[in-house]
NUGU-826477 format. One record per atom (N, C-alpha, C, O): x, z, y; residue in three letters; atom name. Coordinates in Angstrom, 2 decimals, always signed. Example, Ala and Ser with C-alpha at 12.3 -4.5 7.8 and 13.67 -1.06 7.14 Angstrom:
<pts>
+13.19,+7.80,-5.69,ALA,N
+12.30,+7.80,-4.50,ALA,CA
+13.20,+7.80,-3.30,ALA,C
+14.24,+8.46,-3.32,ALA,O
+12.85,+7.08,-2.25,SER,N
+13.67,+7.14,-1.06,SER,CA
+12.90,+7.87,+0.03,SER,C
+13.41,+8.04,+1.14,SER,O
</pts>
This chain:
<pts>
+0.85,+0.00,-1.18,MET,N
+0.00,+0.00,+0.00,MET,CA
+0.89,+0.00,+1.24,MET,C
+1.71,+0.91,+1.42,MET,O
+0.74,-1.01,+2.08,THR,N
+1.50,-1.04,+3.31,THR,CA
+0.58,-0.78,+4.50,THR,C
-0.53,-1.31,+4.57,THR,O
+1.05,+0.03,+5.39,LEU,N
+0.28,+0.35,+6.59,LEU,CA
+0.88,-0.29,+7.83,LEU,C
+0.33,-0.16,+8.92,LEU,O
+2.00,-0.98,+7.68,ILE,N
+2.70,-1.54,+8.84,ILE,CA
+1.80,-2.54,+9.56,ILE,C
+1.23,-3.45,+8.96,ILE,O
+1.69,-2.32,+10.89,GLY,N
+0.87,-3.18,+11.72,GLY,CA
-0.58,-2.74,+11.83,GLY,C
-1.38,-3.38,+12.51,GLY,O
-0.93,-1.65,+11.16,THR,N
-2.30,-1.14,+11.20,THR,CA
-2.33,+0.21,+11.91,THR,C
-1.30,+0.87,+12.03,THR,O
-3.52,+0.63,+12.37,PRO,N
-3.61,+1.96,+12.97,PRO,CA
-3.26,+3.04,+11.94,PRO,C
-3.68,+2.98,+10.78,PRO,O
-2.48,+4.00,+12.38,ALA,N
-2.09,+5.11,+11.49,ALA,CA
-3.32,+5.95,+11.16,ALA,C
-4.12,+6.24,+12.05,ALA,O
-3.48,+6.35,+9.90,PRO,N
-4.58,+7.24,+9.57,PRO,CA
-4.47,+8.54,+10.38,PRO,C
-3.43,+9.20,+10.39,PRO,O
-5.56,+8.89,+11.05,ASP,N
-5.56,+10.10,+11.86,ASP,CA
-5.66,+11.32,+10.95,ASP,C
-6.16,+11.22,+9.83,ASP,O
-5.18,+12.43,+11.42,PHE,N
-5.29,+13.68,+10.67,PHE,CA
-5.25,+14.85,+11.63,PHE,C
-4.87,+14.72,+12.79,PHE,O
-5.65,+15.98,+11.12,GLU,N
-5.56,+17.25,+11.84,GLU,CA
-5.10,+18.29,+10.83,GLU,C
-5.79,+18.55,+9.85,GLU,O
-3.94,+18.87,+11.08,ARG,N
-3.34,+19.81,+10.13,ARG,CA
-2.64,+20.94,+10.88,ARG,C
-2.14,+20.75,+11.99,ARG,O
-2.60,+22.15,+10.25,PRO,N
-1.88,+23.27,+10.86,PRO,CA
-0.39,+23.17,+10.58,PRO,C
+0.04,+22.68,+9.54,PRO,O
+0.40,+23.66,+11.55,ASP,N
+1.84,+23.76,+11.32,ASP,CA
+2.16,+25.14,+10.74,ASP,C
+1.26,+25.91,+10.42,ASP,O
+3.43,+25.42,+10.62,GLN,N
+3.88,+26.67,+10.01,GLN,CA
+3.47,+27.91,+10.80,GLN,C
+3.55,+29.02,+10.28,GLN,O
+3.05,+27.73,+12.04,HIS,N
+2.61,+28.86,+12.87,HIS,CA
+1.09,+28.91,+13.03,HIS,C
+0.57,+29.75,+13.75,HIS,O
+0.39,+28.00,+12.36,GLY,N
-1.06,+27.96,+12.45,GLY,CA
-1.59,+27.13,+13.60,GLY,C
-2.80,+27.04,+13.79,GLY,O
-0.71,+26.51,+14.39,ARG,N
-1.14,+25.61,+15.46,ARG,CA
-1.63,+24.30,+14.84,ARG,C
-1.02,+23.79,+13.90,ARG,O
-2.72,+23.77,+15.38,THR,N
-3.28,+22.53,+14.86,THR,CA
-2.67,+21.33,+15.56,THR,C
-2.55,+21.30,+16.79,THR,O
-2.28,+20.34,+14.77,TRP,N
-1.74,+19.08,+15.27,TRP,CA
-2.69,+17.96,+14.86,TRP,C
-3.06,+17.86,+13.69,TRP,O
-3.07,+17.14,+15.82,ARG,N
-3.91,+15.97,+15.55,ARG,CA
-3.12,+14.74,+15.98,ARG,C
-2.67,+14.65,+17.13,ARG,O
-2.95,+13.80,+15.06,LEU,N
-2.14,+12.62,+15.36,LEU,CA
-2.68,+11.87,+16.58,LEU,C
-1.90,+11.47,+17.44,LEU,O
-3.98,+11.67,+16.66,SER,N
-4.54,+10.90,+17.78,SER,CA
-4.30,+11.57,+19.13,SER,C
-4.33,+10.89,+20.16,SER,O
-4.06,+12.87,+19.15,ALA,N
-3.76,+13.58,+20.40,ALA,CA
-2.35,+13.27,+20.90,ALA,C
-2.00,+13.62,+22.03,ALA,O
-1.54,+12.62,+20.07,LEU,N
-0.15,+12.31,+20.43,LEU,CA
+0.01,+10.88,+20.92,LEU,C
+1.14,+10.41,+21.08,LEU,O
-1.11,+10.18,+21.18,ARG,N
-1.01,+8.82,+21.73,ARG,CA
-0.20,+8.87,+23.01,ARG,C
-0.29,+9.83,+23.78,ARG,O
+0.58,+7.85,+23.22,GLY,N
+1.49,+7.83,+24.36,GLY,CA
+2.90,+8.24,+23.96,GLY,C
+3.83,+8.12,+24.75,GLY,O
+3.05,+8.74,+22.73,HIS,N
+4.35,+9.16,+22.20,HIS,CA
+4.62,+8.42,+20.90,HIS,C
+3.70,+8.12,+20.14,HIS,O
+5.88,+8.12,+20.65,ALA,N
+6.26,+7.67,+19.31,ALA,CA
+6.24,+8.89,+18.41,ALA,C
+6.66,+9.98,+18.82,ALA,O
+5.77,+8.73,+17.19,VAL,N
+5.67,+9.84,+16.25,VAL,CA
+6.33,+9.43,+14.94,VAL,C
+6.05,+8.35,+14.40,VAL,O
+7.20,+10.27,+14.43,VAL,N
+7.80,+10.09,+13.12,VAL,CA
+7.16,+11.11,+12.19,VAL,C
+7.26,+12.32,+12.41,VAL,O
+6.49,+10.61,+11.15,ILE,N
+5.89,+11.49,+10.15,ILE,CA
+6.76,+11.44,+8.91,ILE,C
+7.04,+10.37,+8.37,ILE,O
+7.20,+12.61,+8.47,VAL,N
+8.11,+12.72,+7.33,VAL,CA
+7.42,+13.55,+6.24,VAL,C
+7.33,+14.77,+6.36,VAL,O
+6.92,+12.89,+5.20,PHE,N
+6.34,+13.60,+4.07,PHE,CA
+7.46,+14.03,+3.14,PHE,C
+8.38,+13.26,+2.87,PHE,O
+7.38,+15.27,+2.66,PHE,N
+8.38,+15.76,+1.71,PHE,CA
+7.68,+16.51,+0.59,PHE,C
+6.63,+17.11,+0.82,PHE,O
+8.24,+16.49,-0.63,PRO,N
+7.54,+17.07,-1.78,PRO,CA
+7.33,+18.59,-1.70,PRO,C
+6.19,+19.05,-1.74,PRO,O
+8.39,+19.35,-1.61,PHE,N
+8.26,+20.81,-1.71,PHE,CA
+9.28,+21.54,-0.84,PHE,C
+10.45,+21.15,-0.78,PHE,O
+8.83,+22.58,-0.18,ALA,N
+9.74,+23.47,+0.54,ALA,CA
+10.67,+24.14,-0.47,ALA,C
+10.32,+24.33,-1.63,ALA,O
+11.85,+24.49,-0.01,PHE,N
+12.84,+25.26,-0.77,PHE,CA
+13.49,+24.50,-1.91,PHE,C
+14.19,+25.10,-2.73,PHE,O
+13.29,+23.19,-1.98,THR,N
+13.99,+22.43,-3.01,THR,CA
+15.24,+21.81,-2.39,THR,C
+15.31,+21.61,-1.17,THR,O
+16.20,+21.53,-3.22,ARG,N
+17.51,+21.09,-2.74,ARG,CA
+17.45,+19.83,-1.88,ARG,C
+17.98,+19.82,-0.76,ARG,O
+16.83,+18.79,-2.37,VAL,N
+16.82,+17.52,-1.63,VAL,CA
+15.99,+17.65,-0.35,VAL,C
+16.40,+17.16,+0.70,VAL,O
+14.83,+18.30,-0.44,CYS,N
+13.98,+18.46,+0.76,CYS,CA
+14.70,+19.28,+1.82,CYS,C
+14.69,+18.93,+3.01,CYS,O
+15.32,+20.36,+1.41,THR,N
+16.05,+21.21,+2.35,THR,CA
+17.17,+20.41,+3.02,THR,C
+17.37,+20.50,+4.23,THR,O
+17.90,+19.64,+2.23,GLY,N
+18.99,+18.83,+2.79,GLY,CA
+18.49,+17.77,+3.76,GLY,C
+19.08,+17.56,+4.81,GLY,O
+17.40,+17.10,+3.40,GLU,N
+16.85,+16.07,+4.29,GLU,CA
+16.39,+16.65,+5.62,GLU,C
+16.70,+16.11,+6.68,GLU,O
+15.65,+17.75,+5.57,LEU,N
+15.14,+18.33,+6.80,LEU,CA
+16.26,+18.92,+7.65,LEU,C
+16.19,+18.88,+8.88,LEU,O
+17.29,+19.46,+7.02,ALA,N
+18.45,+19.95,+7.78,ALA,CA
+19.17,+18.78,+8.44,ALA,C
+19.64,+18.90,+9.57,ALA,O
+19.25,+17.65,+7.75,GLU,N
+19.89,+16.48,+8.35,GLU,CA
+19.07,+15.97,+9.53,GLU,C
+19.64,+15.56,+10.54,GLU,O
+17.75,+15.98,+9.42,LEU,N
+16.92,+15.60,+10.56,LEU,CA
+17.18,+16.55,+11.73,LEU,C
+17.34,+16.12,+12.87,LEU,O
+17.21,+17.84,+11.43,ARG,N
+17.45,+18.86,+12.47,ARG,CA
+18.79,+18.65,+13.16,ARG,C
+18.88,+18.70,+14.39,ARG,O
+19.83,+18.40,+12.37,ASP,N
+21.18,+18.35,+12.91,ASP,CA
+21.60,+16.97,+13.41,ASP,C
+22.35,+16.87,+14.38,ASP,O
+21.13,+15.91,+12.76,GLU,N
+21.62,+14.56,+13.04,GLU,CA
+20.65,+13.72,+13.87,GLU,C
+21.09,+12.91,+14.70,GLU,O
+19.35,+13.89,+13.67,MET,N
+18.42,+13.00,+14.34,MET,CA
+17.76,+13.62,+15.56,MET,C
+17.70,+12.99,+16.62,MET,O
+17.26,+14.83,+15.44,LEU,N
+16.51,+15.43,+16.54,LEU,CA
+17.29,+15.49,+17.85,LEU,C
+16.71,+15.23,+18.90,LEU,O
+18.57,+15.83,+17.83,PRO,N
+19.29,+15.91,+19.11,PRO,CA
+19.40,+14.56,+19.85,PRO,C
+19.62,+14.54,+21.06,PRO,O
+19.25,+13.45,+19.13,SER,N
+19.42,+12.14,+19.77,SER,CA
+18.13,+11.34,+19.86,SER,C
+18.17,+10.13,+20.08,SER,O
+16.99,+11.98,+19.68,LEU,N
+15.72,+11.26,+19.75,LEU,CA
+15.42,+10.77,+21.16,LEU,C
+15.77,+11.44,+22.14,LEU,O
+14.79,+9.60,+21.27,PRO,N
+14.34,+9.16,+22.60,PRO,CA
+13.34,+10.17,+23.17,PRO,C
+12.59,+10.80,+22.42,PRO,O
+13.34,+10.32,+24.48,ASP,N
+12.41,+11.25,+25.13,ASP,CA
+10.99,+10.98,+24.71,ASP,C
+10.56,+9.83,+24.62,ASP,O
+10.25,+12.05,+24.46,GLY,N
+8.84,+11.94,+24.13,GLY,CA
+8.54,+11.68,+22.67,GLY,C
+7.38,+11.67,+22.28,GLY,O
+9.57,+11.45,+21.86,THR,N
+9.35,+11.21,+20.43,THR,CA
+9.05,+12.53,+19.73,THR,C
+9.71,+13.53,+19.96,THR,O
+8.05,+12.51,+18.87,VAL,N
+7.62,+13.71,+18.15,VAL,CA
+7.91,+13.51,+16.66,VAL,C
+7.61,+12.46,+16.10,VAL,O
+8.51,+14.52,+16.03,VAL,N
+8.74,+14.49,+14.59,VAL,CA
+7.84,+15.53,+13.95,VAL,C
+7.84,+16.70,+14.33,VAL,O
+7.06,+15.09,+12.97,LEU,N
+6.18,+15.97,+12.20,LEU,CA
+6.56,+15.83,+10.73,LEU,C
+6.48,+14.73,+10.18,LEU,O
+6.97,+16.92,+10.10,ALA,N
+7.24,+16.90,+8.67,ALA,CA
+6.03,+17.50,+7.97,ALA,C
+5.43,+18.45,+8.48,ALA,O
+5.68,+16.97,+6.80,MET,N
+4.46,+17.42,+6.14,MET,CA
+4.65,+17.50,+4.63,MET,C
+5.23,+16.61,+4.01,MET,O
+4.13,+18.59,+4.06,SER,N
+4.12,+18.74,+2.61,SER,CA
+2.79,+19.36,+2.20,SER,C
+1.99,+19.76,+3.04,SER,O
+2.58,+19.44,+0.90,CYS,N
+1.36,+20.06,+0.38,CYS,CA
+1.53,+21.56,+0.17,CYS,C
+0.67,+22.20,-0.44,CYS,O
+2.62,+22.13,+0.68,ASP,N
+2.82,+23.57,+0.63,ASP,CA
+1.87,+24.25,+1.59,ASP,C
+1.38,+23.63,+2.53,ASP,O
+1.61,+25.52,+1.37,SER,N
+0.74,+26.28,+2.27,SER,CA
+1.46,+26.54,+3.60,SER,C
+2.69,+26.50,+3.68,SER,O
+0.68,+26.80,+4.63,MET,N
+1.22,+27.11,+5.94,MET,CA
+2.19,+28.31,+5.86,MET,C
+3.21,+28.34,+6.55,MET,O
+1.86,+29.28,+5.02,PHE,N
+2.66,+30.49,+4.91,PHE,CA
+4.02,+30.21,+4.25,PHE,C
+5.04,+30.74,+4.67,PHE,O
+4.01,+29.37,+3.22,ALA,N
+5.27,+28.99,+2.58,ALA,CA
+6.13,+28.20,+3.56,ALA,C
+7.34,+28.37,+3.62,ALA,O
+5.48,+27.32,+4.34,LEU,N
+6.22,+26.52,+5.32,LEU,CA
+6.81,+27.38,+6.43,LEU,C
+7.89,+27.08,+6.95,LEU,O
+6.12,+28.45,+6.79,ARG,N
+6.66,+29.35,+7.83,ARG,CA
+7.94,+30.01,+7.34,ARG,C
+8.94,+30.04,+8.06,ARG,O
+7.93,+30.53,+6.12,VAL,N
+9.12,+31.19,+5.58,VAL,CA
+10.25,+30.17,+5.41,VAL,C
+11.41,+30.46,+5.70,VAL,O
+9.91,+28.98,+4.94,PHE,N
+10.89,+27.91,+4.78,PHE,CA
+11.52,+27.56,+6.13,PHE,C
+12.75,+27.48,+6.24,PHE,O
+10.70,+27.35,+7.15,ALA,N
+11.21,+27.00,+8.48,ALA,CA
+12.11,+28.10,+9.03,ALA,C
+13.17,+27.81,+9.59,ALA,O
+11.70,+29.34,+8.87,GLU,N
+12.52,+30.45,+9.37,GLU,CA
+13.84,+30.54,+8.62,GLU,C
+14.89,+30.75,+9.23,GLU,O
+13.80,+30.40,+7.30,SER,N
+15.03,+30.55,+6.52,SER,CA
+16.01,+29.40,+6.76,SER,C
+17.22,+29.59,+6.66,SER,O
+15.48,+28.22,+7.09,GLU,N
+16.35,+27.05,+7.30,GLU,CA
+16.55,+26.70,+8.77,GLU,C
+17.19,+25.70,+9.10,GLU,O
+15.98,+27.53,+9.67,LYS,N
+16.08,+27.30,+11.12,LYS,CA
+15.56,+25.91,+11.52,LYS,C
+16.18,+25.18,+12.29,LYS,O
+14.39,+25.58,+10.97,LEU,N
+13.71,+24.32,+11.28,LEU,CA
+12.70,+24.61,+12.38,LEU,C
+11.70,+25.30,+12.15,LEU,O
+12.95,+24.11,+13.57,GLU,N
+12.10,+24.44,+14.72,GLU,CA
+11.10,+23.35,+15.05,GLU,C
+10.32,+23.52,+15.98,GLU,O
+11.10,+22.25,+14.33,PHE,N
+10.09,+21.21,+14.54,PHE,CA
+8.87,+21.53,+13.67,PHE,C
+8.99,+22.32,+12.73,PHE,O
+7.73,+20.93,+13.95,PRO,N
+6.51,+21.26,+13.21,PRO,CA
+6.58,+20.84,+11.74,PRO,C
+6.91,+19.70,+11.41,PRO,O
+6.26,+21.78,+10.87,LEU,N
+6.09,+21.51,+9.44,LEU,CA
+4.60,+21.67,+9.17,LEU,C
+4.06,+22.77,+9.22,LEU,O
+3.93,+20.56,+8.88,LEU,N
+2.49,+20.57,+8.71,LEU,CA
+2.11,+20.77,+7.25,LEU,C
+2.77,+20.26,+6.34,LEU,O
+1.03,+21.52,+7.05,SER,N
+0.54,+21.82,+5.72,SER,CA
-0.61,+20.89,+5.34,SER,C
-1.64,+20.85,+6.01,SER,O
-0.41,+20.14,+4.27,ASP,N
-1.44,+19.26,+3.70,ASP,CA
-2.00,+19.93,+2.44,ASP,C
-2.32,+19.27,+1.45,ASP,O
-2.10,+21.26,+2.52,PHE,N
-2.47,+22.07,+1.36,PHE,CA
-3.94,+21.91,+0.96,PHE,C
-4.26,+21.77,-0.22,PHE,O
-4.84,+21.94,+1.95,TRP,N
-6.26,+21.85,+1.61,TRP,CA
-7.03,+21.07,+2.66,TRP,C
-6.84,+21.36,+3.85,TRP,O
-7.87,+20.12,+2.32,PRO,N
-7.98,+19.60,+0.95,PRO,CA
-6.63,+19.05,+0.49,PRO,C
-5.95,+18.33,+1.23,PRO,O
-6.28,+19.39,-0.71,HIS,N
-4.93,+19.18,-1.21,HIS,CA
-4.50,+17.71,-1.17,HIS,C
-5.07,+16.87,-1.86,HIS,O
-3.48,+17.43,-0.35,GLY,N
-2.87,+16.11,-0.31,GLY,CA
-3.70,+15.01,+0.33,GLY,C
-3.41,+13.83,+0.14,GLY,O
-4.73,+15.37,+1.09,VAL,N
-5.61,+14.34,+1.65,VAL,CA
-4.87,+13.45,+2.66,VAL,C
-5.14,+12.25,+2.72,VAL,O
-3.97,+14.01,+3.44,VAL,N
-3.23,+13.19,+4.40,VAL,CA
-2.21,+12.32,+3.67,VAL,C
-2.10,+11.12,+3.93,VAL,O
-1.47,+12.92,+2.75,ALA,N
-0.51,+12.14,+1.96,ALA,CA
-1.23,+11.00,+1.25,ALA,C
-0.70,+9.89,+1.16,ALA,O
-2.42,+11.24,+0.74,SER,N
-3.21,+10.19,+0.07,SER,CA
-3.56,+9.08,+1.05,SER,C
-3.49,+7.90,+0.70,SER,O
-3.94,+9.45,+2.27,SER,N
-4.34,+8.42,+3.24,SER,CA
-3.16,+7.54,+3.64,SER,C
-3.35,+6.41,+4.10,SER,O
-1.94,+8.05,+3.47,TYR,N
-0.73,+7.26,+3.76,TYR,CA
-0.16,+6.62,+2.48,TYR,C
+0.87,+5.94,+2.54,TYR,O
-0.82,+6.84,+1.35,GLY,N
-0.39,+6.23,+0.10,GLY,CA
+0.82,+6.86,-0.54,GLY,C
+1.51,+6.22,-1.33,GLY,O
+1.10,+8.14,-0.22,VAL,N
+2.30,+8.77,-0.75,VAL,CA
+2.01,+10.03,-1.58,VAL,C
+2.93,+10.79,-1.86,VAL,O
+0.77,+10.26,-1.97,PHE,N
+0.46,+11.44,-2.77,PHE,CA
+0.71,+11.13,-4.24,PHE,C
+0.20,+10.14,-4.77,PHE,O
+1.48,+11.98,-4.89,ASP,N
+1.76,+11.86,-6.32,ASP,CA
+0.78,+12.79,-7.05,ASP,C
+0.99,+14.00,-7.10,ASP,O
-0.28,+12.21,-7.59,GLU,N
-1.33,+13.02,-8.22,GLU,CA
-0.83,+13.77,-9.45,GLU,C
-1.28,+14.88,-9.73,GLU,O
+0.09,+13.18,-10.17,GLU,N
+0.61,+13.81,-11.37,GLU,CA
+1.36,+15.11,-11.05,GLU,C
+1.23,+16.11,-11.76,GLU,O
+2.13,+15.10,-9.97,ARG,N
+2.92,+16.27,-9.57,ARG,CA
+2.21,+17.14,-8.54,ARG,C
+2.59,+18.30,-8.34,ARG,O
+1.18,+16.60,-7.89,GLY,N
+0.45,+17.37,-6.89,GLY,CA
+1.21,+17.56,-5.59,GLY,C
+1.06,+18.58,-4.91,GLY,O
+2.04,+16.57,-5.24,CYS,N
+2.84,+16.68,-4.03,CYS,CA
+2.99,+15.31,-3.38,CYS,C
+2.63,+14.28,-3.96,CYS,O
+3.53,+15.32,-2.18,ALA,N
+3.82,+14.06,-1.49,ALA,CA
+5.12,+13.48,-2.01,ALA,C
+6.06,+14.22,-2.33,ALA,O
+5.18,+12.16,-2.08,ARG,N
+6.46,+11.50,-2.32,ARG,CA
+7.21,+11.48,-0.99,ARG,C
+6.66,+11.86,+0.04,ARG,O
+8.44,+11.03,-1.00,ARG,N
+9.26,+10.97,+0.21,ARG,CA
+8.90,+9.74,+1.03,ARG,C
+9.57,+8.71,+0.96,ARG,O
+7.85,+9.87,+1.81,GLY,N
+7.41,+8.77,+2.67,GLY,CA
+7.64,+9.11,+4.12,GLY,C
+7.37,+10.23,+4.56,GLY,O
+8.14,+8.15,+4.87,SER,N
+8.34,+8.33,+6.31,SER,CA
+7.66,+7.17,+7.03,SER,C
+7.70,+6.03,+6.57,SER,O
+7.05,+7.48,+8.17,PHE,N
+6.30,+6.50,+8.94,PHE,CA
+6.61,+6.66,+10.41,PHE,C
+6.63,+7.78,+10.93,PHE,O
+6.85,+5.55,+11.08,LEU,N
+7.05,+5.55,+12.53,LEU,CA
+5.79,+4.97,+13.16,LEU,C
+5.40,+3.83,+12.88,LEU,O
+5.17,+5.76,+14.01,ILE,N
+3.93,+5.39,+14.68,ILE,CA
+4.28,+5.15,+16.15,ILE,C
+4.93,+5.99,+16.78,ILE,O
+3.85,+4.01,+16.71,ASP,N
+4.16,+3.74,+18.11,ASP,CA
+3.20,+4.49,+19.04,ASP,C
+2.29,+5.18,+18.58,ASP,O
+3.40,+4.35,+20.33,ALA,N
+2.63,+5.09,+21.33,ALA,CA
+1.15,+4.73,+21.32,ALA,C
+0.33,+5.48,+21.85,ALA,O
+0.80,+3.59,+20.72,LYS,N
-0.61,+3.17,+20.64,LYS,CA
-1.25,+3.57,+19.32,LYS,C
-2.43,+3.28,+19.08,LYS,O
-0.48,+4.24,+18.45,GLY,N
-1.03,+4.71,+17.18,GLY,CA
-0.93,+3.71,+16.04,GLY,C
-1.64,+3.83,+15.04,GLY,O
-0.04,+2.72,+16.18,ILE,N
+0.14,+1.69,+15.15,ILE,CA
+1.38,+2.00,+14.32,ILE,C
+2.43,+2.36,+14.86,ILE,O
+1.27,+1.87,+13.00,VAL,N
+2.42,+2.08,+12.11,VAL,CA
+3.36,+0.89,+12.30,VAL,C
+2.97,-0.26,+12.09,VAL,O
+4.60,+1.18,+12.68,ARG,N
+5.59,+0.13,+12.92,ARG,CA
+6.69,+0.06,+11.88,ARG,C
+7.39,-0.95,+11.78,ARG,O
+6.86,+1.12,+11.10,TRP,N
+7.94,+1.15,+10.10,TRP,CA
+7.59,+2.21,+9.07,TRP,C
+6.97,+3.22,+9.39,TRP,O
+8.01,+1.97,+7.85,SER,N
+7.86,+3.01,+6.83,SER,CA
+8.90,+2.81,+5.74,SER,C
+9.44,+1.72,+5.55,SER,O
+9.16,+3.88,+5.05,VAL,N
+10.00,+3.86,+3.87,VAL,CA
+9.43,+4.90,+2.92,VAL,C
+9.04,+5.99,+3.33,VAL,O
+9.37,+4.55,+1.64,VAL,N
+8.89,+5.49,+0.63,VAL,CA
+9.92,+5.50,-0.50,VAL,C
+10.18,+4.47,-1.13,VAL,O
+10.48,+6.67,-0.74,ASN,N
+11.45,+6.83,-1.81,ASN,CA
+10.84,+7.63,-2.95,ASN,C
+9.89,+8.38,-2.76,ASN,O
+11.40,+7.44,-4.13,ALA,N
+11.02,+8.27,-5.26,ALA,CA
+11.38,+9.72,-4.94,ALA,C
+12.26,+9.98,-4.12,ALA,O
+10.71,+10.63,-5.58,ILE,N
+10.89,+12.06,-5.28,ILE,CA
+12.35,+12.51,-5.33,ILE,C
+12.76,+13.28,-4.46,ILE,O
+13.16,+12.08,-6.29,PRO,N
+14.54,+12.58,-6.31,PRO,CA
+15.48,+11.96,-5.27,PRO,C
+16.59,+12.45,-5.08,PRO,O
+15.05,+10.88,-4.58,ASN,N
+15.96,+10.12,-3.73,ASN,CA
+15.77,+10.44,-2.25,ASN,C
+14.72,+10.16,-1.67,ASN,O
+16.80,+11.02,-1.65,ALA,N
+16.77,+11.36,-0.23,ALA,CA
+16.74,+10.10,+0.63,ALA,C
+17.23,+9.05,+0.23,ALA,O
+16.15,+10.23,+1.81,ARG,N
+16.15,+9.14,+2.78,ARG,CA
+17.41,+9.22,+3.63,ARG,C
+18.04,+10.28,+3.74,ARG,O
+17.77,+8.10,+4.23,ASP,N
+18.96,+8.01,+5.07,ASP,CA
+18.55,+8.18,+6.52,ASP,C
+17.71,+7.43,+7.02,ASP,O
+19.13,+9.14,+7.21,VAL,N
+18.78,+9.41,+8.60,VAL,CA
+19.08,+8.20,+9.50,VAL,C
+18.43,+8.03,+10.53,VAL,O
+20.03,+7.37,+9.12,ASP,N
+20.32,+6.17,+9.90,ASP,CA
+19.15,+5.18,+9.90,ASP,C
+18.99,+4.42,+10.86,ASP,O
+18.34,+5.19,+8.84,ASP,N
+17.16,+4.33,+8.81,ASP,CA
+16.18,+4.71,+9.91,ASP,C
+15.56,+3.84,+10.53,ASP,O
+16.03,+6.00,+10.16,TYR,N
+15.17,+6.45,+11.26,TYR,CA
+15.70,+5.95,+12.60,TYR,C
+14.94,+5.47,+13.44,TYR,O
+16.99,+6.06,+12.78,ARG,N
+17.60,+5.61,+14.05,ARG,CA
+17.37,+4.12,+14.28,ARG,C
+17.00,+3.70,+15.38,ARG,O
+17.58,+3.32,+13.23,ARG,N
+17.37,+1.88,+13.36,ARG,CA
+15.90,+1.57,+13.68,ARG,C
+15.61,+0.70,+14.50,ARG,O
+15.00,+2.26,+13.04,ALA,N
+13.57,+2.03,+13.29,ALA,CA
+13.21,+2.42,+14.72,ALA,C
+12.46,+1.69,+15.38,ALA,O
+13.72,+3.54,+15.20,LEU,N
+13.45,+3.96,+16.57,LEU,CA
+14.08,+3.01,+17.58,LEU,C
+13.49,+2.72,+18.62,LEU,O
+15.27,+2.51,+17.27,ASP,N
+15.91,+1.53,+18.15,ASP,CA
+15.07,+0.25,+18.21,ASP,C
+14.89,-0.33,+19.28,ASP,O
+14.57,-0.18,+17.04,GLY,N
+13.72,-1.37,+17.00,GLY,CA
+12.43,-1.19,+17.77,GLY,C
+11.95,-2.13,+18.40,GLY,O
+11.87,+0.01,+17.72,LEU,N
+10.64,+0.30,+18.46,LEU,CA
+10.92,+0.24,+19.96,LEU,C
+10.10,-0.28,+20.71,LEU,O
+12.06,+0.76,+20.39,ALA,N
+12.40,+0.74,+21.80,ALA,CA
+12.57,-0.69,+22.30,ALA,C
+12.17,-1.00,+23.43,ALA,O
+13.14,-1.55,+21.48,ILE,N
+13.34,-2.94,+21.88,ILE,CA
+12.00,-3.66,+22.01,ILE,C
+11.79,-4.41,+22.97,ILE,O
+11.09,-3.45,+21.05,THR,N
+9.80,-4.14,+21.10,THR,CA
+8.87,-3.62,+22.17,THR,C
+7.95,-4.32,+22.59,THR,O
+9.10,-2.39,+22.63,SER,N
+8.20,-1.83,+23.66,SER,CA
+8.67,-2.12,+25.07,SER,C
+8.01,-1.73,+26.03,SER,O
+9.79,-2.80,+25.22,ARG,N
+10.30,-3.14,+26.58,ARG,CA
+9.54,-4.28,+27.18,ARG,C
+9.83,-4.70,+28.30,ARG,O
</pts>
């Protein structure tokens, strides 16, 4: 299932602090949505730390990064605190995996999101995506290239 060139599925989900995030409320901003399988696992922890250390400091102004898993808000809070993740970690816990399903990245057999990333432009259109198998980490340079490409097309 490809969403590129189509409106991003809207959602409303709580972050690790219980604040509600609605994708459509972020119109006017580029949004990177990063689905990850499980908090506290080796590959997920490494990927989110790399986003924190390598990508977030160099993001274009106004770009929002939302990471999402099917973990509960409470598990995500402890995970964020233990790993010093200060960006929003959204819970797709209930209804279980409904947002991941709408993006085509829910693994029903495992009950978690696959490693899917989506770049949404300021008008709410999906402009880039990558979906990796659960064991395979994403490359932070792919995010940079996608954001650079978005900046070029929006000029």
